[in-house]
N, C-alpha and C positions, 0 to 999 in steps of 0.2 A: 302584618298581623293587626287585627282590629280589636281594641280593648275598650269596654265600657265600664267605667267605675261609677258607683252610686253611693252617696252618703246621705242617710235620712234619719240619723239618730241624734245628731247635734242640733244646735239652734238653727242653723242654716242648711237646708237640704240642697244637694247639688248633684249633678251628673257631669261626667267628663268623658270625652271620646278621644282615644289615641289611635292613630293610624301609623304603623311603622315607627313607633316611639315619638311621633310628633303630636302635640296637643292640638286638636282641631277646634274644640269648643269645651267650655266649662262654665255654663251659666248657672247661677243660683236660682232656685225655684221662685224666690221672692220677686225676681225680675218679671215674672209672668203673672203671678197671683196678686202682686202689690200688697202682700201681707208681710210686714217686717218680721224677720227671723222665722220664716215659714218652716215648720217642721214636717210638713206633709211629704208623702212619697213624691219624688221629683219627676212626675210623669211628663209635664210640659218641658222640663229641662232635657229629658231623655229624647223626646220628639225633636226638639230643636237640634240637639247634637247629631242625631241620625240624619236630619234633613241637610246639614251642612255639607255632607259628602254623599248624599243619596244612598245611605247604607240601610239595608233592611235587617231585620232581626236575625235572619238566617245567615247573614254575612259576618256576624260578630263571632270572634274566636274565643273570647274570654270575657266574663262578667265578674267584676270584683265588687263586693259590698264592703264599704269601709265602716269600721266601728271603732270609735276612740273611747267610748265609755263602757265600763264593764260593771 
């Protein structure tokens, strides 16, 4: 099972890719944009995660959007 989680609400946006319950990658967006505490949607983080296992969007079984602030 391929799961992509996205968090873009808090101070540091991040994407995480899990394949069969194993964390493949979880880079923060600020690593790519060089903007401290980048709150933007983690597009580059998502692309990095998918590239680590050559996963296409059609191969993702579940996408979770994490939200900790209400």
